[in-house]
N, C-alpha and C positions, 0 to 999 in steps of 0.2 A: 504493497500499498504504499510506503513511504517512497519506493521509487517512480509510483505515478503522479504522485503529488510532487517529485521534483521536475518532471517534466518541461521544458521551457516553451511555452506557446509559440516563441518566436521561432525554435529550431524545428516546430512542427509544419509551421509554415511554409519555410524553407525546404523543407524535406518532400513536404507536400507536394508541390510546386514541382520540385527537380523528378518526382517519381512520373509527376504528369507529364512533363517532357520525354524521360525516358520511353515510357510508353508509346506517347506519340510519334516520337521518332523511329522505333520498332514497326510500329503500325504503317505510317508513310512508307519505310522504306520496302514493304513488300509488292511484288509484281502485281497484285491487285489493286495497287494506291496509284500506280501511275497510266496514262493514257497509253501507252505504247505496252503494258503490259510487262514489264522488263524490271529489275530493281532497280530501285534510284541510293547512290551511295549516301550510305550512312550519315555522311558529313555533311552533306546537303539536307537528307532526311532531319539530321540534327537540329541543323540551321533554321529549317523552317518550323521544326516544331519548339524550338525559343522563342521566335518570333510569334507564332500563332499564341501559345500559352502566353507569352508574357505582353500580348495585345500590342505588338508593335507593329510589324506590316510590313519589315523590309525582307526582300526575298532573292532567290538565286536560281529561284525555277519560275517562270509565270504560273501562273498558279490556275488557267485555264486551260492554256497547252499543255502543261505538263501532266498535272493531277487526271487522276479519274473520276469519276461521280465518287464512287469510293471513298478516295484522297482527299477530296473537297469536302465529302461530309464529316472526315475525320478533322480537319481543320478547323469546317465551323463549331465541331464540338469542343474541340481545344479552345477556341476563341471563345466561347460561350462559357465554360469553367472556368478560362485565367479572368472572362470578363466579372464574373459572380464569384466567383472564386470556389477551390473545391471544399470549405467547410460551410457553407450556402448548400451547397446540394449536399451535401453529407448532413443538415438542420432538415431539407425536406424529406429525406428517406427518414428519419427518426422523426416528425412530424407525422408521415402517413403511417410509420406501426407504431405510432401512439407511445413512444417511446421518449420519456422526460430527459431533459437536457439538463448534466450536470456541471458543477464549475467550472471544469477545467474546459468541457463543448465551449460553454460561453466566452470564457477568456481568449483561446480558439478564434471563435468567432469576432468577439472585439477586434483580433490583433487581423483579423482578415480584413475590416472594414476601418482601421486605424481610428479606432474608437479608446476612450479613456478607459472608458467603465461599461456594464454590464447592463447596466439598468434598461428594460424595456426593448432589449436585443432580441427578442422572439419575435416580438410584433415589427420591429423593423425589419425583422427578413422578409416577413412576410410582406409588408409593404415594398418592399425592392423589387423580391419577385414579381408581385400582381403586376407594377411598375413596369418591370422591366420587356415583362410579354406584352404588356398592352401595346406599349410603346412600336418595340420591336414587329407587336402583329401588324398593327395599322400602317405604319410603316412601309411591310413587307405586301399589302394588299394594294397600296399606291403605287408602290415600284411596279410589282409583278404587272397592272395595269397597263401602264405604261410602256414595259420589255415586251409584253405579248406579241403585240402587232409586229415587232421588230425582229423575236426570237422564239414564234409559237409557244409553244407550253414550257420551250425552255426558260423563256420569261421570269415564269413564276420561281425557276429556283434560282435563277439571277436577283430577283426580289428580294428573295427570304434570305439569300447569303448575304448581299449587300446591306441588308437593314438591319440584320445581329451584327455584321462584321462593325455599322457604323455608330450603332449604338455601344458597343464596346470600344467603341475607338481604335478598333484593332487598323483597318488600312486595305484587307486583304478585298478583292476585286474578281469578278470575271469575265471583265473584257477585252481577255486575249485574244479576241476573232476579229479587233480590231487593231490589232498591232501587238506584241508582244508588251508587256508592262506600261500598257496605254493609259493603264487606272481609268478615270472620269473623264478625259480630255474628249470623245466625242460629243458629251453632252454639255457643253462649255457653254453651251444658250441655253441651254434646256430649264426653263423656270420649274418644273415638276422634282427632275432628279436633283437639283441644286440645293433649292429650298426643305424639301423633304430631308436627305442627308444632313444638310445642314443642322435641320431641328434637332434630329438622332443626334449627330456628336454634342450638341451644346446642353442638351438634355443630359445624355449620357455624363457630361462632364462637369456638370454643375456638385452633384453629389447627392448622397442617397438620405443628408439629413437635411440639405434645401427640399429635399422633392417632400419631406413629411410634413414639414409647413406648408410649404405650397396647397399640398393635397388636404390639410385640415383646414384651408378656408380662410387663413391668417392674412390680411392687408400687409405690404409691405412695413409700413410702419407698426406693424404687430409683432413684427417677425425678430425673432433674435440679432444679436450683434455679429453673428458669424455668416449668416443667412442675407444679410443687408449688405457684410463686406463682399461675400462670394457674389453676389448678382451685379454689384456695383461694378466692382472692379472686371468683375468678365466681360459684364457690356463693353467697355470702356477701352477694354483691350481691344474686342472685335471691330468697335467702332475705329481705332487709331491704326490696326492692322489693316481694315479696310480701305480706311482713306489712302494712307503711305501704298500701299500695292497700287492703288487706281492712278494715283500721280505718279509714281518710281516707274510703271509698264505701259502706262498711256500709250505712248507712240512707238513702246517694242514691236515691231514686226513679227518677232519670233512670239509673243503672250499674250498680250491685249489688244494690242495692235491694229491685227487682223481681225477683231471681233466687232460686231456692232456695238453701239453705247449700252442698251440691254447686256448684250454678252459680256462686256466689259465690268457693267456694274457687277452682275453675278460674280464672274472670277475675281472680282476684285474682295469680293465679301467672303468667296469660300478661301480663298488663301489664306483668308485672316483667319477661318474659323477651322480648317483642317489643321493647323498646327496643334491644335490646343485638344487634345492630340493624336488625331485618327489617322492621318497616312493618306487620305486621297488628295488628288489633286487634278486640274481641270486643264491647266496650260503645264507646256513643260516647263518641269523646274530648273533643270540643268541651261536652259537659256533665259532665265532671271537676270537681272542686273542684279550688281554685287550690293545696292543699299537693299533692294528688297531681299536677297537671302538674309542680309544680316538681321533684317525684322523677322525674318523668318527663325532665324536662328532665336533669338530675342522670347519669338510666343513660344517656341517650342520647350524654350529652358523653363518658361514660366508653366505651361502644362494647363491642367486643371484646376479641380479643386478639390480635396481631403475629403477624404470617403467615397469617391467617384470612379470611374473604370478609366479616368486619365493620369497621364504620368506626369513629370516635370516636378518641379520643388512646390508646386501649386502655387494658386494665386491665394489662401491665406499666408503663405510665407511671405511674399511680396508684399501684402497688405501690412504685417505685422513691420515690417522694416520700414515700409514708407511711411507709417504712421510715425514709427519711432525717429524718422529722418525730420519730418513737418514738426513734432513736438521741438526737437534741439534745437531747429534756427529761430523756434521761437521762445528758444531761452527755457522751456521745462526742464525738471530734471527725469520727469516721466513720459511713457508715451501716452497721450491722452487724446480721444477722438470721440464724438458723440457724448459728453459726459460721462464716461467710460475709460479706466483706467488698466494699461496692456501691462501685465505683470513685466518686472524685468527679466525675469529666467525666460521667458517666452521669448523676448527679444533676443537674447543671447542664443538661444537655441534655434531661432529661426534664422540669425545670423553665422551660426556654424553649421545647419545644413547647406547653405548658400555657398560659403565659404568650402565645405569639404567635394561639395559636388563640383563646383567650378575646377577644383585643383584636380579631379578626376581626368574629368572631360578632358584639360589640358594635355596632360601627361598623354592620356591615349592618342587624343588628336594628333601631337607632336611624332607618336612614334608611327602611328599610321600615314601619316605626311612623308616623312624619313623613309618608311621601309617600302611605300609606294611612289615613291617619286611626284608625290601629288600635287597640287596648293593646297597649303594649310588651310582656306575657307572651306575647301571641298571634305578635309579630312574631318572637320570640325562640324558641320553640316551633318554626314553620316553617324558621327558619335553621339552630337546632341539629340539626334533622331530616333537613336538606338539608346542610349542611356533613358532620354523623357519618354520611349515607348510610343514614339508620334509612327516609324513604318517611312515618312517621305525621304524621298531621294534624290540627287541630283544624277543618277543614273550610273554611278559608278559602284555600287555594289556585287552585282554578278559578277564582275573582273575584277575584283581585291582575291590576295593569297588567301590563302587557309589558314595563313598567324593572322591574319585582318580582319579576317571573317572570326575567329575564335576571339578578339577582341570584343568585337561586334557582341558575339551573345555574352562574353564574362557582363558587356557594359547593358544588353539588356535583361539579362537575369537581376543585375543588382539594380537595377532602375525600378522592375518589376517588384522584388522582395526588399530587396538591401534597404530603399529609402521606407518604405514601408516599419520595418524594424530598427533601425535606425529613430525613425519618430517617435517610436512605442520606448524604446530607451532615453530617447533625449528628452521626452515630456513626460518621464517617471518622475513625480516630485518627491517616492519616497526617498529617491538616492539620497538626496541634499537632507531630506529631514535624518536620514538614518546615521548619518556623519556625526553629527553635531559638534564641528569645528568649526570656528571663525576664525579666519586670517586678519593680520595685522591689513590695513590697506597698504597699494604699490602706487605711490606717485609717477604719472606719466605724461607727459606733454603729446597734445594730439593737433595737430594742422598746425 
């Protein structure tokens, strides 16, 4: 019994994702999973399994042309499990068999959703499942009706696949019939596809706790501080990103320049929403101007919100640092916003997350840039996309060496699992309380 109690929820969480990745890789390597009926090299299958389970979207094989219907079904299952988390699925089976959830299982669930406590966790899981399948189902119907005239009954499978992939912020698609790795570029001017996918990405990236308040019928003024912050910052980032893309790419003949005014507006909006962190694109990203690539790197780095299917350092983290910076410039000793004080330890932990993430990305990006002899910004783009589980690419991922692909796999796994477990460790107040040690102040000049 003591051994069971000592089980670390973070270790179980990591082990569960690792096991899911290995199972997925084995299944994808089988002949039944490939369109040609041949074995897929295990390394390629492993990369694909890591990318789908970590809901990233970087690929070394085109999803439509390389994988059979069975292989695509395996990918979709990995995406759904990776988005919801394997503990959510385990909870479903427990509820179906009327088995009560123990404290250890509740702690694992809290870990899965990056929560501090277990209060109301079962109710939240039920809400998440209902919301997830409702949004995915509705979007699948809309997209299927759009695709059926073009692909026949195969349009239904495309609609379902993209709906799940978009809501889970994965970025996998089945549009390879228009050209390998084409993503949604054939639909740059399609209002239905653009707005449906954008809505799915935004909804999946807002976070389950925000859903809970929205579904409860609360007005914006009645919502919690966190939900207000998430909605405000998410909306602001989308607007800033869309306007920037529209301005920088308006005259670029290889991206927005060739589109109508409606297409320009839709594509600018889509390229602003997708980095948060879905991995779809409606214009060739390799043709973007450098300022646009930098904007996308920033958006990918920030990502979605805590407790969502999105990756990145999270809007919550950026908001905390923003509020702290504003308070410093206003001469305050503490971060204060909307008549609320943000604890100093929260500010320090937010800074630690950003600093650690940036350091990891710089090291990996420099390494890949040197090994592959590619521009640093191209390497940084791919690394941020992997670490923040986005899946957008400038088109260089399939041509990378096994060494660089291994580094990207490490980044994807760390971004999906490591940041969550690090957050639990960093935001655990018990460590500071248990130490009971208070050291003398150290004076140091800043600025």
